[in-house]
Each structure stands twice: as C-alpha cells, then as structure tokens.
N, C-alpha and C positions, 0 to 999 in steps of 0.2 A: 408373580413370575418376578424373584428380584435379582434374578441371572440376566434375563432379557436384555439386551445394548439397546431396543427401542422405547423402551423402559424411565431412561435417562432424559432429565427438557434439558440439564442446560449441560450445553457440550460443543463440540466445536460447531456442527451450522447455525446454530443460534448465536453463539459470536461471532459470523463469520456475514450473519444477514446485516446484524447491530450494526458491524460496522463498518458492512459497503452502505445502510443506511447513511449513515452519518460521514465518509465519506467519499459518494457521489453530487450530492448538490455541493462539493469545493472548488472538488474536479470539472464540474458542469460550468459553474458557473466563472471561473479562472480560463480555462479552455474557453468558448463561447467572447470572455474578452479581449481571446488572441487572435481570435477569429475575427470578430469586430475591429480588429487594429491593424488591419491587412492594409493598406496607403488601397489608397481608391482608383485612382493611375494605375495600378497592377489590374485591378481588375476591369477596367476600363478595358484597357490596351489591350487584355487579350481577346474580348469579347470584340473590339474593333478589326483581330487579326481573321474574326471568321469561328472561334471559340465554343464549344456548345459551354452552359451554366456544368453538365457534369464533368466538364474536361477547365473551365472553372478554378472547380471548386477542387477538383486531386492533383490538376502537375502548379498551381498559383496557391493560391489561396491558404489551403494547407502544408502547403513545405514552409510556403511565407510566414508559417504561426507557427510551425512545428516547437520549436523552439517554446515558444508558450505555453501550448502544449503537453510534452510532457515536464514543462517545470509544475502545471497543473497536478497529473499526475500522480507527479513528485512527492508535492506537500499531500494532495491525498493517502499517498502513501503514506507519509511521515508523521501522517494525525492520525492517521488507525495503527503506526507500530511506539504514540506514542499511546494513545486509549491502554492510561493499567486497570483501571476503576471498573472499568465496564466487561472488560475480558473475565476480570476475575472477577468476577459476579456474575458472569456468561456461559463461561465453559467447563465450570465443571469443579475446575480448583483441586483434580485428583492425579495424585502425585505414584503415576507410574505410565510406565508404556506402553499409549493404545496400541493395543489387539489387533496388527495389521495381517491378520489374515481373516479377518473378518469382509475382507474387500472393500469394497463402498460404504459398507455401515459402519466402516472405525470413524466418517465424520459426527455416529451420533454417542461419539465414547467423549466423556469428561476431559480433561485435556487439566494441565495448567503452565502458563507458559513463563516468557524471561522474563518479561519485564513484573510478570505476577510475584513470580517468584523476586525478585531483586526490593519489590514492595509491598510484601508479605514477610519475607523472614529475616531480613536487615534491623529492626529495633530487636529481634531476638537473641541475636544471634552475640557469639562471645568475640569482643574483637581481640582478632589478630589469629585469628581459631582458619583452620583449614574449611572451613565451611565458612567465613569469611572471606577470604581468598579466593574457595567459587566461588561465589555471587557476585565478586569483584573480575570478576577473572569472564561470567554473565554478562556482569557490563559491556566488556572489551569488546565479545564477541558479539554488543550488540553494537556496539559505536563502532566495528571493521566490514560487519552489513552493511549497513546504514553509508558506513564510507565507498563501498564497492558499487553500491545502487546508484548513486549520487557520478560516481566514476562510468561508468559505462552510461548513464545518461551524457555527462557534459561527450563521450564519445559519438550518441548520436547524434546528438546537437548537431556536435564541428563534425560532419561524417554530410549531411543534408541541411546543411545554411545553407541560407539565400541571406545576396544582401539586401535592403528594406531600404536606405539609402537615404 
C-alpha cells in the first residue's frame, strides 16, 4: 500500500525522537550542575527551619537554580534547532504541506524543515533571485524565532530570580 501514511519510516516522529535523544543529555547534565551549585547554607537553613526535604527542593533549590535550568533547556533547544543534517536525513525531505486532516497521524508523514531547506538549496540557487531571497527570509525567521525564545526565557528568569548572595 504505497499511499498508506504509516508506510513512511522517515517522518516527523523519527526525527523528533532522534532530536530528543540528542538534546536530553545536554539538558540533564547542565540542569544537574545548576541544581548542585545551589549554596549549601540555603539547604541547611531551610532544613533548620523545619522544612521537609520536598519543601526544600520545591521552595529553595529549584527557584535558586531556575536560571541555570532554563539555560540548560535553551542550550538543548538551540542544539535541536541547529541540528540540520540529522533532520535532513530523518524527516523525509518531502516538500509538501502535511495532511493535517489525518489527525495525530500527521507525525508519521515526511516533512522538510526550514534549516534543511537552507542547507539543501543554498548551493544551487541563483544568486539574487526570488528563491535566493526567500531562503534568506527563512533564515531571518529562524533568527527571530530564536530571539523570541531567548526573550521569553529572560522574562521567566527575571520573574523568578532569587539572589544567591
């Protein structure tokens, strides 16, 4: 059955799982470092005031290391966004809008990503053409997407910042 959507092995789901496997170790390692770098007197003071271990984790350790955790997530997300070749090889490279009427089966359809389009087509496009300019617009869109993510992360960090003294 060539038209059956589940017959495609290179699709969004495959690429997403692979990108998660790439990003998770980076995020976990950096977040663990952020959690371990909370000053010991913070933990001891919380326990001395009668807080349980769970209360200390939720109210002291996590807020004190929130900026490091958010930085870890952003670095992992940046790594995922920057992984062009993995997605090029695993997402299917089909230049077509996925069929969203298929419901959740849309994740089993091949796609073409923005970074993949730039990497694959920039070498062959005629300089100064509409296609050339469109590729730069895609790059600018990716830049502004990264800028927006960083701005929102700064707002979150600023709102929940605790002075570590």
